[in-house]
C-alpha positions as CSV (number, residue, x, y, z in Angstrom):
1,M,114.3,93.1,166.1
2,Y,114.5,90.0,163.9
3,A,118.1,90.9,162.8
4,R,119.3,91.2,166.4
5,R,117.9,87.8,167.4
6,R,119.3,86.2,164.3
7,R,122.7,87.7,165.0
8,A,122.6,86.4,168.5
9,Y,121.6,83.0,167.3
10,F,124.5,82.8,164.8
11,F,126.9,84.1,167.4
12,L,125.9,81.4,169.9
13,M,126.0,78.7,167.3
14,G,129.4,79.8,166.1
15,G,130.7,79.7,169.6
16,C,129.2,76.2,170.0
17,L,130.9,75.0,166.8
18,A,134.2,76.7,167.8
19,L,134.1,74.9,171.2
20,F,133.4,71.5,169.6
21,V,136.1,71.8,167.0
22,S,138.8,73.2,169.3
23,A,138.0,70.7,172.0
24,W,138.7,67.7,169.7
25,A,141.3,69.3,167.4
26,F,143.6,71.0,170.0
27,V,142.5,70.7,173.6
28,R,142.4,66.9,173.7
29,L,146.1,66.8,173.0
30,W,146.7,68.5,176.4
31,S,143.7,67.5,178.5
32,I,140.9,65.0,177.8
33,P,138.8,66.2,180.8
34,A,139.0,69.8,179.6
35,A,138.0,68.7,176.1
36,V,135.0,66.8,177.5
37,A,134.1,69.8,179.7
38,M,134.2,72.0,176.6
39,C,131.8,69.6,174.8
40,V,129.4,69.6,177.7
41,V,129.3,73.4,177.6
42,A,128.9,73.3,173.9
43,M,126.0,70.8,174.3
44,V,124.0,73.3,176.4
45,I,124.4,76.2,173.9
46,P,122.0,75.1,171.0
47,P,118.9,75.0,173.2
48,V,119.8,78.4,174.6
49,A,120.4,79.7,171.1
50,A,117.0,78.4,170.0
51,M,115.3,80.2,173.0
52,V,117.1,83.4,172.2
53,A,116.2,83.2,168.5
54,N,112.5,82.6,169.2
55,R,112.1,85.1,172.0
56,R,109.4,87.6,171.4
57,G,110.3,91.2,171.3
58,P,108.2,93.9,172.9
59,E,106.8,95.1,169.5
60,D,106.4,91.5,168.1
61,R,102.9,90.1,167.9
62,W,102.5,86.4,168.7
63,F,100.6,84.1,166.4
64,D,97.5,83.8,168.5
65,E,97.2,87.5,169.5
66,P,94.5,89.6,167.9
67,P,95.7,92.4,165.6
68,P,96.1,95.7,167.3
69,P,93.0,98.0,167.0
70,P,93.0,100.5,164.2
71,P,94.1,104.0,165.0
72,P,91.3,106.4,166.0
73,A,89.8,108.5,163.2
74,P,91.1,112.0,163.1
75,R,88.9,114.4,165.0
76,P,87.4,117.4,163.2
77,R,88.7,120.7,163.9
78,P,86.6,122.4,166.6
79,G,84.7,125.4,165.7
80,R,85.3,125.4,161.9
81,A,81.6,125.0,161.0
82,E,80.9,128.6,162.0
83,P,82.8,131.6,160.8
84,T,85.3,133.2,163.1
85,G,84.3,136.8,162.5
86,D,87.4,137.6,160.4
87,P,86.3,137.5,156.8
88,E,89.8,137.3,155.4
89,S,90.7,134.4,157.7
90,D,87.4,132.6,157.0
91,A,88.0,132.9,153.2
92,W,91.5,131.6,153.6
93,W,90.3,128.6,155.7
94,D,87.5,127.9,153.3
95,E,89.9,127.9,150.4
96,L,92.1,125.4,152.1
97,D,89.1,123.2,153.0
98,G,87.9,123.4,149.4
99,K,84.6,125.1,150.4
100,K,83.0,128.1,148.7
101,R,81.3,130.3,151.3
102,P,78.1,132.0,150.3
103,R,78.7,135.8,150.4
């Protein structure tokens, strides 16, 4: 999410710079009020760009929020403490679990 906010910030600030430069390099030659209007619009963009860049995303954690709780511990498989009745299956599961069953 950080890259998207950074891209939006640079896009807005690039537009602001383009407005300022074009207002006083080209537009002022045709219309001074239009150049001033462009500068007024460009003046509003930096605070908006700062708000966009500092906006918190849905997965971002703010500085004063507690960390998320740890994931719950995996639950034991139900019914694996007692044999199933199938000796071949029980031996296979015990081998996978690393247990030696008394025979």
